[in-house]
C-alpha positions in Angstrom: 102.6 189.2 175.3 104.7 187.8 172.4 105.0 190.5 169.7 106.1 190.3 166.1 107.2 193.5 164.5 106.4 194.1 160.8 108.0 196.9 158.8 107.8 197.7 155.1 109.0 200.2 152.5 108.1 200.3 148.8 111.5 201.0 147.3 114.8 202.5 148.6 115.0 204.0 152.1 116.4 207.3 150.9 113.0 208.4 149.3 110.8 207.0 152.2 109.4 209.2 155.0 110.1 206.4 157.5 112.9 204.0 156.8 113.0 200.4 157.9 115.4 201.3 160.6 113.3 204.2 161.8 110.1 202.1 161.9 111.8 199.4 163.9 113.2 201.8 166.4 109.8 203.4 167.0 108.1 200.0 167.3 110.7 198.7 169.8 110.2 201.9 171.8 106.4 201.3 171.8 106.9 197.7 173.0 109.1 198.9 175.8 106.4 201.3 177.0 103.9 198.4 177.3 104.0 196.2 180.4 104.5 192.5 179.7 105.3 192.9 176.0 108.4 191.4 174.5 109.6 191.2 170.8 110.0 187.6 169.6 110.3 188.3 165.9 110.8 191.0 163.3 109.9 190.6 159.6 110.4 193.3 156.9 109.7 193.8 153.2 110.9 196.1 150.4 107.8 195.8 148.2 104.5 197.4 147.3 101.7 197.4 149.8 99.1 196.4 147.1 100.0 192.7 147.2 100.0 190.2 150.0 102.6 187.7 148.5 105.5 189.4 150.3 108.1 187.1 152.0 108.2 189.1 155.3 104.4 189.3 155.6 103.9 185.7 154.9 106.6 184.8 157.4 104.8 186.9 160.1 101.5 185.2 159.2 103.1 181.8 159.4 104.3 182.6 163.0 100.7 183.5 163.8 99.4 180.2 162.3 101.9 178.2 164.3 100.8 180.0 167.5 104.2 181.6 168.2 103.0 185.2 168.6 100.1 186.9 170.3 100.3 190.3 168.6 101.4 191.7 165.2 102.6 195.3 165.5 103.0 197.8 162.6 104.0 201.4 162.5 100.9 202.3 160.4 98.3 200.0 158.9 99.3 201.1 155.4 102.6 199.3 156.1 100.5 196.1 156.2 98.4 196.8 153.2 97.1 199.6 151.1 94.0 197.8 150.0 90.8 197.8 152.1 89.8 194.2 151.1 93.3 192.8 151.8 93.5 194.5 155.2 90.1 193.1 156.1 91.2 189.7 155.0 94.4 189.9 157.1 92.5 191.2 160.2 90.0 188.4 159.8 92.6 185.7 159.6 94.6 187.1 162.6 91.3 187.3 164.6 90.6 183.7 163.8 94.1 182.7 164.9 93.7 184.7 168.2 96.4 187.1 167.3 95.8 190.8 167.9 96.7 193.5 165.3 98.0 196.9 166.6 99.4 200.1 165.1 102.0 202.1 167.1 100.7 205.4 165.7 96.9 204.8 165.2 94.4 204.1 167.9 92.3 201.1 167.2 91.5 197.8 168.9 90.3 195.0 166.6 88.8 193.3 169.6 85.9 195.7 169.6 83.4 196.7 166.9 84.4 200.4 167.0 88.1 199.3 166.6 87.3 197.2 163.6 85.4 200.2 162.0 88.4 202.4 162.7 90.7 199.9 161.0 88.5 199.9 157.9 88.4 203.7 157.8 92.2 203.8 158.0 92.4 201.2 155.2 90.1 203.4 153.0 92.4 206.4 153.6 95.5 204.3 152.8 94.0 203.0 149.6 92.9 206.5 148.6 96.4 207.8 149.4 98.0 205.1 147.2 95.7 205.8 144.3 96.5 209.6 144.6 100.2 208.9 144.5 99.9 206.7 141.5 97.8 209.3 139.6 100.3 212.0 140.6 103.4 210.0 139.5 101.7 208.9 136.2 100.9 212.5 135.4 104.4 213.5 136.2 105.9 210.9 133.9 103.6 211.8 131.1 104.6 215.5 131.5 108.3 214.6 131.4 107.8 212.6 128.2 106.0 215.4 126.5 108.8 217.8 127.5 111.3 215.5 125.7 112.9 214.2 129.0 113.5 210.6 129.6 110.1 209.4 131.0 111.1 206.7 133.5 113.3 203.8 134.2 116.9 203.1 133.2 118.2 204.9 130.1 118.9 202.9 127.0 122.3 201.3 126.4 124.5 203.9 124.9 123.3 206.7 127.1 124.0 207.9 130.7 122.8 210.7 133.0 125.2 213.5 133.7 125.6 215.6 136.9 122.5 217.6 136.0 120.5 214.4 135.5 120.3 215.0 131.7 120.5 212.1 129.3 123.7 212.3 127.2 125.6 209.8 125.0 128.0 207.5 127.0 131.6 207.8 125.8 132.1 204.0 125.9 128.8 202.6 124.9 127.5 205.1 122.2 130.2 204.1 119.7 129.2 200.4 120.1 125.6 201.3 119.3 126.6 203.2 116.1 128.9 200.3 115.1 126.0 197.8 115.5 123.8 199.7 113.1 126.8 200.0 110.7 127.6 196.3 110.9 124.0 195.4 110.3 123.0 197.8 107.5 126.4 198.3 105.6 128.3 195.0 106.3 125.1 193.0 106.3 126.0 190.9 109.3 123.2 189.1 111.1 122.3 189.6 114.8 124.0 186.3 115.8 127.2 187.2 114.0 127.2 190.7 115.6 126.6 189.2 119.0 129.5 186.8 118.6 131.9 189.5 117.3 131.2 191.8 120.2 131.5 189.0 122.7 134.9 188.0 121.2 136.1 191.6 121.4 134.8 192.0 125.0 133.0 195.2 123.9 131.0 197.1 126.5 127.7 195.3 126.8 124.2 195.6 128.5 123.5 193.6 131.7 122.3 190.6 129.7 125.6 190.4 127.6 125.7 190.2 123.9 123.0 187.9 122.6 121.1 188.0 119.2 118.0 189.1 121.0 119.8 192.0 122.6 121.3 193.2 119.3 117.8 193.0 117.7 116.3 195.0 120.6 119.0 197.7 120.1 118.2 197.8 116.3 114.5 198.2 117.0 114.8 200.9 119.7 113.9 204.3 118.3 115.3 206.0 121.3 118.5 206.1 119.2 116.6 208.4 116.9 116.2 210.9 119.7 112.7 209.9 120.7 111.2 209.1 124.2 108.3 206.8 124.9 105.3 206.8 127.2 102.3 204.5 126.9 102.7 203.6 123.2 103.3 207.3 122.3 106.6 208.7 121.0 107.7 212.3 121.6 110.8 214.3 120.4 113.5 213.9 123.1 116.0 216.3 124.4 118.8 213.7 124.2 121.2 213.5 121.2 120.3 210.9 118.5 123.0 208.2 117.9 121.8 207.2 114.4 120.1 209.1 111.6 116.7 208.4 110.2 117.9 206.8 107.0 120.2 204.3 108.8 117.4 203.4 111.3 114.9 202.9 108.5 117.3 200.7 106.6 117.8 198.6 109.7 114.0 198.2 110.2 113.6 197.1 106.5 116.3 194.6 106.8 114.9 193.2 110.1 111.5 192.7 108.4 113.1 191.1 105.4 115.3 188.7 107.4 112.5 188.0 109.7 110.4 186.6 106.8 113.4 184.6 105.6 113.9 183.2 109.1 110.3 182.1 109.3 110.7 180.2 106.0 114.0 178.7 107.0 112.9 177.3 110.4 110.5 174.5 110.7 107.1 174.9 112.3 107.8 175.3 116.1 104.9 173.0 116.9 106.6 170.2 115.1 109.2 170.0 117.8 107.3 168.1 120.5 110.0 168.3 123.2 110.8 172.0 123.0 110.7 173.5 126.4 111.8 170.4 128.4 115.3 169.8 127.0 118.2 171.4 128.8 121.9 171.3 128.1 123.8 169.6 130.9 127.0 171.5 130.0 125.9 175.2 130.0 122.3 174.9 131.5 120.6 176.6 128.6 117.6 175.3 126.8 117.7 173.1 123.7 115.6 174.5 120.8 114.2 173.0 117.6 116.1 173.8 114.4 115.8 172.9 110.7 118.4 173.0 108.0 118.7 172.0 104.3 121.2 169.4 103.2 121.8 167.0 100.3 119.2 164.7 101.6 116.5 167.3 102.0 115.4 169.2 105.1 116.8 168.0 108.5 115.2 168.6 111.9 117.2 168.6 115.1 117.5 169.9 118.6 120.4 172.2 119.4 121.8 174.0 122.5 120.6 177.6 122.4 123.9 178.7 124.0 125.9 177.2 121.3 123.6 178.6 118.6 123.8 182.1 119.9 127.3 182.4 121.2 129.3 179.7 119.3 131.2 176.6 120.4 133.4 178.7 122.7 130.5 179.2 124.9 129.2 175.6 124.8 130.0 172.5 122.8 126.6 170.8 123.4 125.9 168.2 120.6 123.0 168.3 118.2 120.3 165.7 118.5 118.3 164.2 115.7 114.6 165.2 116.3 112.9 162.1 115.1 115.1 159.6 116.9 115.0 161.5 120.2 111.2 161.9 120.1 110.7 158.2 119.3 112.9 157.1 122.2 111.3 159.5 124.7 107.7 158.5 123.7 108.6 154.8 123.8 110.2 155.1 127.2 107.4 157.2 128.6 104.7 154.7 127.5 106.9 151.9 129.0 107.1 153.8 132.2 103.4 153.8 132.7 103.2 150.0 132.0 105.7 149.4 134.8 103.4 149.4 137.8 106.1 148.4 140.3 108.3 151.4 139.4 105.5 153.9 139.8 104.1 152.3 143.0 107.6 152.6 144.6 107.9 156.2 143.5 104.5 157.1 144.9 105.2 155.4 148.2 108.7 157.0 148.5 107.2 160.4 147.9 104.5 159.8 150.4 107.0 158.7 153.0 109.2 161.7 152.4 106.3 164.0 153.1 105.7 162.5 156.5 107.2 165.5 158.3 105.0 167.9 156.4 101.8 165.9 157.0 100.8 167.6 160.3 101.1 171.0 158.8 99.1 169.9 155.7 96.4 168.4 158.0 96.2 171.7 160.0 96.0 173.6 156.7 93.2 171.2 155.6 91.3 171.9 158.8 91.6 175.6 158.3 90.4 175.4 154.7 87.4 173.2 155.8 86.5 175.8 158.5 86.8 178.6 155.9 84.4 176.7 153.6 81.9 176.4 156.4 82.1 180.1 157.1 81.7 181.0 153.5 78.7 178.6 153.1 77.1 180.0 156.3 77.5 183.6 154.9 75.9 182.6 151.6 73.0 180.9 153.4 72.4 184.1 155.5 72.3 186.2 152.3 69.9 183.8 150.6 67.6 183.6 153.6 67.5 187.4 153.8 66.7 187.5 150.0 63.9 185.0 150.4 62.4 186.9 153.4 62.5 190.1 151.4 64.8 191.9 153.9 67.6 192.6 151.3 67.6 193.8 147.7 69.6 191.2 145.7 70.9 193.8 143.3 72.8 195.6 146.1 74.7 192.5 147.1 75.3 190.9 143.7 79.1 191.7 143.8 79.4 190.4 147.4 77.7 187.1 146.5 79.9 186.7 143.4 83.0 187.2 145.6 81.8 184.7 148.2 81.1 182.1 145.5 84.5 182.7 143.9 86.1 182.3 147.3 84.2 179.1 148.0 85.2 177.6 144.6 88.8 178.4 145.4 88.6 176.9 148.8 87.1 173.7 147.4 90.0 173.4 145.0 92.4 173.9 147.8 90.6 171.2 149.9 90.8 168.7 147.0 94.5 169.5 146.4 95.3 169.0 150.1 93.3 165.7 150.2 95.3 164.5 147.3 98.5 165.3 149.0 97.4 163.5 152.2 96.0 160.4 150.5 98.0 157.2 150.9 98.9 156.1 147.3 98.6 152.4 148.3 94.8 152.9 148.8 94.2 154.2 145.3 97.0 152.7 143.2 95.6 150.6 140.3 98.2 149.0 137.9 95.4 148.4 135.3 94.6 152.1 135.3 98.3 152.8 134.4 98.1 150.5 131.5 95.0 152.5 130.3 97.0 155.7 130.7 99.8 154.2 128.5 97.3 153.3 125.8 95.6 156.7 125.9 99.0 158.3 125.9 99.9 156.5 122.7 96.6 157.4 121.1 96.8 161.0 122.1 100.2 161.5 120.7 99.3 159.7 117.5 96.1 161.5 116.8 96.4 164.8 118.7 97.3 168.2 117.3 101.0 169.1 117.8 100.2 171.9 120.2 98.0 169.6 122.3 100.7 166.9 122.3 103.3 169.3 123.3 101.2 170.5 126.3 100.7 166.8 127.3 104.4 166.0 127.1 105.2 169.2 129.2 103.0 167.7 131.9 104.5 164.3 131.8 108.1 165.3 131.4 109.9 167.4 134.0 113.2 167.6 132.2 115.5 165.9 129.7 119.1 166.8 130.6 121.6 166.4 127.7 125.2 165.7 128.7 125.9 164.3 125.3 124.4 162.0 122.6 125.3 159.0 124.7 124.0 160.4 128.0 120.5 161.9 128.1 119.0 161.8 131.5 115.1 162.1 131.7 113.0 162.9 134.7 109.3 162.0 134.1 106.2 162.8 136.2 103.5 160.4 137.4 100.1 161.9 136.9 96.5 160.9 137.3 94.9 158.7 134.7 92.4 161.3 133.5 95.3 163.4 132.1 95.3 161.3 128.9 91.6 160.9 128.6 91.2 163.5 125.8 93.3 165.3 123.2 91.8 168.6 123.9 93.0 169.3 127.5 95.5 168.3 130.0 95.9 169.0 133.7 97.0 167.6 137.0 100.2 167.3 139.1 102.7 164.6 139.4 105.7 162.9 141.1 109.0 162.1 139.6 110.2 158.5 139.7 113.8 157.5 139.0 114.1 156.6 135.3 117.1 155.2 133.3 119.2 157.2 130.8 117.8 157.4 127.3 121.1 156.2 126.1 119.8 152.7 126.6 116.8 153.5 124.3 118.4 155.4 121.5 121.6 157.0 120.2 120.4 160.2 118.5 122.5 161.6 115.7 
């Protein structure tokens, strides 16, 4: 009997009744007590038991799907899941794969009806226990907040916890917080200037470092007034304020004033069609759309956010003229869809590279098809019972809705897998690509900016800017229906090799 051990804790081991090490020791001892059992794998997680997308659990399930284990062993079923529905789903999948599920401390055998009932009862208790813990913790946090103690989580920058776990000003960080408010309200420096100044001085900083957004967060945080928060409510705290009410109010007024000025100073974000896809090849940060006034009027350009926030010392990424860059990208993108040979080669190469994954995809497809049949048979049984008058429809309305939702999801998975397994040579149509190019042109010309941006995000994977003379694009090849309307976009794509944009434009 090939056994996979699965262990889980929610957070740190110090506050857990059974640590990962303790669970594993007990499971290994249980295996040794069983004749013919041997451990072939051990997977573990440090995550909540209310979700199934845990790396360790998914790895254990993958072993089951590949036929590498005969039994999944846990210390208690709540280590597997704390949700009745999720546990039933896991048990059903393991049963379908011919893999047994056992607990080292709870007597049940999913191979019999009584064992399955016992498993469901244990799951109900686990879910109830989790809900009770959540209620108890929530009530405790709310009580702490009302008492003026720090409710939960890490204390704000500028504070620390002393030996008695009380929140007190930090000797190194608190002066920095006070200085930020003074620089902002008295010296009238902006958040960007303050961030650059503190960075140059190597001042103590939060984990994210000194950025304009961090400075603004500090200026807006009324914890520095001596307040604590819990669920949109503020309570007088026991910790010492770092700023007085007058200074804090002045900072909020200036933030609102400058926020209005900033909105007027920057262009409409939707006018920058390529925002979100341009990245700096020097520092890796995103390029953002900016506007500035000059002798010739209002200028629009894309700039490296790293340089804008932290100055040229952090990054010397060059600015790019918005209009020239967008024209070059749109022209090259339309030309790409008119180049049938380039796209055909990209599709075939991607198909060939996926050859090793094809058997697994085919097996997954067969599993999905079988799941569809099971769901359809279950729906048919319910409908037949309704028609014969054996069941009250109202009592099973939720179950029917769940089954139908599951069936819809499975059909989508089946379509996606079929698309991945399809040979591109069988469906490739150069004329259809020309139609896509025409529709792309019309959509960009007539569509709303927000819709055009959504379309371009689908068609463009990335524009990497190494300099004005070297902009490297990566485009996606998508289905022809993507450009059929201006109201919606959707689909997935492949990335063909494309030439540098330097051969198309030289943005200023």
